[in-house]
N, C-alpha and C positions, 0 to 999 in steps of 0.2 A: 102539137107536140102530144105527147102522150101524157097520162097522168102523173104515170114514172118518171118521165122526160120533167114536169113540172115540179113536183115533190126533189127531185135532185139539183135542180136549177133553184129553187128556194131554198136548199137546205148548203147550197153553195153560197148565195146569198148572205144570208145570216152569219158564215162563215168568213168569207173576205168583204164585206161591203158590195155594194151597187155595185151595176155596170148601166155606164150609159157609151158602149161603143161607136167610134165614127163609121160614117159611111166610108166607099172606098176613094170617094174625090175629096171627102174630108183629109182622108189620111195621106192623100198628095201636099194638100196644101201643111199639113201636120208636119212632114219631112220634106218641107221645100228648101232647106239649110243643110238636109245631109247629103252628105256630097259620095255617097256610096251606093251602092244598089240595093235593092228592097223590093219584094213582092209580096203578093198574097196567096193566102193557102186555105184547104181547110173549105168549107159552107158557101162564102164569096167566090171560091175559082170554082167552082162548081156552076154556081150561077150567073157567073158572066161567060162560060162555055155552052152551057144549056139555052140561055136566055128567062130560065123559066124562075119566077121569083121564088124564096124560100124564106122559113124565118131564121133567123140569127141571133144567138144568146152576145154574141161576140165579133171582135175580128181579128184575125191572126195575121200579125204581118212577120217576116222574114226580113232579119238580114245578117251577114255575114257574122260569127263571131270576134273575128279579127279586126272588125268595125265599130264595137263596142266603145270605144272610148268616144271615134267620132261621136256616135249617137246621142252620149252624155252632152257631148258638146251641143249637139246641135235641137237639142229640145231643152237644153238650161233653159230656166232654173226649172223648170217643174218636175215632178216625183215621181224618179225610177226604182221599182225593188223587183232588186230577184227572186225568181219565185219556182219552186220546184222541191218535190220530197214532200209537200204536206207545207212547207215555210215559205214563212216572206221576209225578206231582208232589205234594209235601206242600200239604195247602190249610190254613192257620195262619198267625199272626201275622205271621210272614216271608212268606210267598205266601198274602194273604188272596183273592187273585183264582183264577178258575182257568188252567190253560194257554189259550194262545191258541189252539190247535187242538183242545182238549179240549170235548165235549159233555155230558161223565159225571163222577159222583163217587163212587171205589168207600170203602167202611166197613167197617172194622174195630176192634176192641178195642184192636190196640197189635202192633205188628210182628211178632211171632213169632204172632198168631191168625190163622184164616182170614179171609180177605173174607165179607159177612155180607148185601151190598145194592147194588145198582148203580144207583146215582143218573139218569137221565136229567135233564139241563135242558131245559127246554121252552121255548120264544123267544115271545112274544105280539108282536102287530100297534102296540106302545105305548099302547093303549086298552085292555089286559087279555084280548083277546080269543085264543084259540090256534090257533097255525098251523101247520097239516101242513108236516112238515118234505122230504115226497114230493110234495107238489103245493102248490107255495106259495099258487095262485090260492082253495083250499080254506082258508078262517078264517071260524071259526067262535063262539061263548059256548062254554066248558066242558061246560055241561050237554048241549050238543044234543052232545057226541062222547063223551060216557062214559054211563054209566050204573052203579047202583049197587046190585047184589047183593044176597039175604037177611041176609050179615052184615054188613052197613054198608060195606063197602067199594067205593070206587069202582072200574069198570075201564073203559077205552078201546072204544068198541062194536069187535065183532066186523069186521066191513068195512073198518073205518080201519087194524085190529091187519093182518087180511091182506095189506092194499096196503104195509104197510110190510115185511113177509114176501116181498112179490111179489121186490123188487130182489135179493135172495139168491137163492129161489132154492131153499135145502135140504132136504132129505129132509124132514128134518121138518117145512119150512114148505107142499111137498104133503099132507103128513097131516094137517096143521091143516087145511089147505084144505076136503080131502077130507071131515072130520070137521062143518066146520062151514057150507060150502055146501049142504047140504040143509034148512036149521035155517034161513035166512037169509029172511027175507022177500024177495016181487019189489021191491020200493023198495030193500030192502039191495042184492039181484046186481045190480040196474040201477048202484047206486052205484059200486060194484067193478069191473065192467065198464069202466063210466064213467074210473074212476079211474087202472085199468093200461092203455086206449088212450091217455091224456094222459100215462103218465108212463114206459113202458117202450118198446122199439122194436117196428120190428113183429114180428120174429121172435123176441118172447120166447115161452116158453110158454105163459104163463098164457095168453096174446091167445088163447087158444081159446075162453074165456070165456064171450066177446061171440057166439059161435055153439051155445052153450049146452051147451057138452064140458068138459071137468074134462082137465086135463094128465094123464100118465100117472104113473100112483102108483111112489114109489121102487121098488126091486127089496129 
């Protein structure tokens, strides 16, 4: 973690409180009573694909937005908060719906406990199919954008995870790109290039992927 990343992480924790995120196998137990699809994205999906350990500040679990009531039931009596646009609001009987600007739900045991998981709410196309938040034209069945590892946990495909990381282009995102790119098939590389071309401006550093190069590694 760079000094800048460390400073950002400390500022985040001072504002929102500490995190002690679950590990992937702990998430599986955590969601044992949740009878709907869920999968992991972000850094954990990259690590699962590459087999290379990396630091993790949190864990990103995804469920379909339509399944939020079932998630609340499965995780009761834990505290759930809708998170988005810099705001947190309880998700309970008084506030049964997420904040209008929220796309995530944070989970903890109680007000004095650390946050355990960041649950991202995934939209579908109305017919149950997954819709790419970064590339609206990309609509697919869930099994076509995820894979199941030997541990039985479902993860987002690495090229799709990288497309989401391209938007922020943080040092850790470039590290993930550098670790993952050589392991992708040509079809996966081509898909990622097409996604970057379609969703990012012409001067975005990741546009060099189209020429077969990688953006410079972080210092």
